[in-house]
N, C-alpha and C positions, 0 to 999 in steps of 0.2 A: 484465644478466642475461637469458639467453634464456628462451623460454617454458616449456621443459622444466624448467629449474632453478627457475623461479618456481613451477611446480606442485608440485615436490618440496618446496620450502620451505613452501608452504601446507599440504601434507599433514603435514609435521613439526610445524607450529604447531597444526594441529588435534589431533594426538596429544598435545601437551602442554597444550592447552586455551587457547591464547592467539591473539589477533588473528584469530579466525575470520571475523568479518563482512567486514573489509577484504580478506582474502585471497580470499574467495568472490567479492567484487566484481571483483577483478583477473582472476580466471579467467573472468569473464563479459564482458570488454570487447572481445573480437575481433569486429569488425563489418565489413561491406562498406559503405564510405563512400558508394557510389553509391545505396544503398537508403535508404528512410526507416527510422527506428528507432522501436520501441515501447519507451518507457522505463517501467519499473515502479518506483514510489517508495513507501516505507512503512517498516514496522518489522519485528520478528521474526515476526509473523504473516504477513508476506509473504515474508520470507527469513530462515531460521535456520541454514542450512548443515548440518543434521543433528546438531548438537550436542545431547546428551541425548535423542536421537531426535526432535528438533523439526524440522519442515519447514514452509515457508510456501507459500501457493498460487502465489506468483510463480515458485517453483522448479519447478512442475509444469505451467505454462501454455504453454510453448513448443510442444509438439506440436500445439496447436490453431491454429498459424499456419504459413503457407508461408514458410519462411525463405529461399526463393529470391526472395521479394518484399519481405520486411521483416525487419530485425534485431529480435530480442527481447533486451533488456538489462535485467537485474534490478539496480537500484541501491538497493534497500531496505537499510537498516542496522538490525541488532538493537538494541533498547534505546532507540530514538529516538522523540521526539515531533515534532510539526510545528515547535515551537520549536527543539529541539536539532538537528534535521536542517538547519534554516535557519542556526543560529548557529555550529555546529561545523565548518562548512566543507564539509559534504557537498553542500549545495544548490549552492554555488559551483562545485564540480566537475561536478555534474550539468548545470547550466544552460550551462556552457562547452561541453558536448558536444551540446547541442540545436541542431538546424538546421530550416530551413523544411521543412514536410511531415511532421515527426515528430509522434508522438502520445504523450502522458504520461497514465498512470493513477496517481492519488495517493490513498493510504489512510493516514490517521493518526487517532488518538483513543484507541488502547489505552493509551498512556503519557502522555496529555495531561491527565488529570484530577487532582484533588487540590488542595491548598492551596499556593500560591506561597510559597516560603520554608521549607516543611516539608522537613527533611533526608531524610526517607523518600522523597520524590519525586525526589531526585537532580537538582534544578534542571531538571526536565523540564516541570513543569506550566505551561500557558498560562492566560491569562485567559479566562473564559467569554464567549461571544458572538462577534460578527464585526465589532464597531465599532473605533474608533481609541483607546479608552481604554487606559491603560498602568498598570503597577505596577512599582515598583523592587524588585529581588531582590538580596540579598547572597550571593555565591558563596563556596564554601569557602576560597578564597584571599583573601577580603576585598574583591574587586572588586565593583562594582555592575553590574547589568544591567537595562536597561529591557525589561520583559516585555509583550508585546502579547497580544491576544486570539487564540484559536485560529483564528477566521476571518481575522484580519489576516494570519497566516502563510500560510494557504491561499490568500488572495488574491495574496500576493507570488509564490507558485509559479505561479499562473494568469497573472497579467499579464506577468511576466518571460518565460514561455514563449511567450505569444501575441506579444510584441514581436519574438520571433525567427521568427515564422511557424508555430509549433507549435499543435496542438490539445490541450486538456486535458480529462480525464475525472476528476471527483472521485467517490470511493465512500466510504461509511461503513464502519466496521471490522467484522470478522467477529464473530459473537456469542460470548459466553463460555459455557462448558460449563454453568454453573449459572443462566443467565439466559434461554435461548431458549424453554424450555418454558412458563414461567409469566408472562412479561411481555415488554414491548417493550425490547430492549437498545439501547444507544447512540442513544437518541432525540435527545438534545441535539446530538451530533456530526453525525448525519444532517441535522438541521434547519439547522445552521450551514453545512454543506457545500452544501446545496441553496440557501441564501440567497446564498452566495458565487458559486455557479455562475450563479444567475439574474442577479446584479448585474454579472457580468463575461462573460456570454455563453459560458459553458463548459458541458460536459455533466455530468450527475450521475445516478447511480442508487443506490438504497439496497441496498448489498450485504448489510448486516445482515439485511434482510428476505428478500432472495433466498435466502440460506443458511438462514434460519430456516424459511421455508416448505418448502424442500427437506428440512430435518431432520424437520419434522413428518410428512412423507410416509413416511419410513423408520423413524421411531420412536426413542425414547430409548436402547434397548438397543444398537442399531447405532451411534447417534451417539456413545455413550460410548467406543467403540473408536477414534474418530477423534482423540481428544485424547491428548496425550503427557504432560500434567501435570494438575493439579487443575482448571484452569478456562480457561487462555488459549491454550496452543500446541497445534498439531495435529501428528500424526505423518504418515507418508507417505500413508496412506489418506485421512486428513482433508484434507491439502493437495491431493491429486488431486480429491477430491470438491468442495472449494471452488473450485478452478481451473475445473472444469466450470460451477460456479455463476456465476463471473465471466463466462464466455463467454455463458451464458444472459442475464445482465444486459446485456452489450454488445449482444446481439441484440435486446433490448427497446427500444433507443434508435432513434428515427427518425433517418435519416441517420447511422447508426453509422459513425464515421470509420475503424473497423477492418474493416468489412464485406468489403472487397475483398481482404483479406489472410488470411482464414481458410483452414485446410488442410481436407483431406477429413475428418479426424477431427472437425472442428468441425461439420460438416453434420449429425451425429447429435444435436446439442444443440438443443433447442427454445428459442425465446425465452421469457424469464421472463414469466409472467402472474401478477400479485399475487393472493394469496388474499383480501387486503383492500386498501384504498386506501393506496398508498405514493406518495411524491413523487419525481418525476424532473425533470430539466431538459433541454430540447432547444434548443440555440441556434437 
């Protein structure tokens, strides 16, 4: 099937509401193999494809990069946790495309919480922490799955990428609409990400707080317009705002591995300076 027919098929599937995430990924895969690639990994807060007005920050970040110097490929999949991105075959496809000199940014946590075995969690929940402990889960078809901790899955992404000569940046999830004003959202996932990054010589910055601090500067009334549902997903304006926050977070890293690939548009973004102490990791 040629690229034009693939695009028409994807548009048709969007209209009937099916297979949106994988079609969007297919449309994102044209790259210059000579260039390094910036791989963007995550869930629907990173890539939603426009369904129900939802857009992720990974779908709005490409203009901040000079695509004559680096490919920008969004391989996030809606509805995934670190566990299911790893076990459903998406990571296998992603790591097969990673080469020396590439950079990966990885954000999970939005779908990773809850109790293992609870049908409401759709077999997405991981174990808490970053150790090697496991729990057995029974899937709807009766098969058993050994479930690892959140940090274990994140460590697999890091170490397998590094083994191919790539650099990894872990980031905590975007804040929920109902959490950023009154408390610290995603604290556990940020802590586990930071611990994994430190243990495996990867980069980390606290995207939850980069966005939260930026939200506080513009106020709740404006932030409310950024979300396309009750608490989780952003619309186009929110995705664009959060993409700029990702760039600010990247610029806060010493020896930022993407610093040489920014476009003219990125020059207008100042490095993130935390309003309060947040954790980062610099390899």
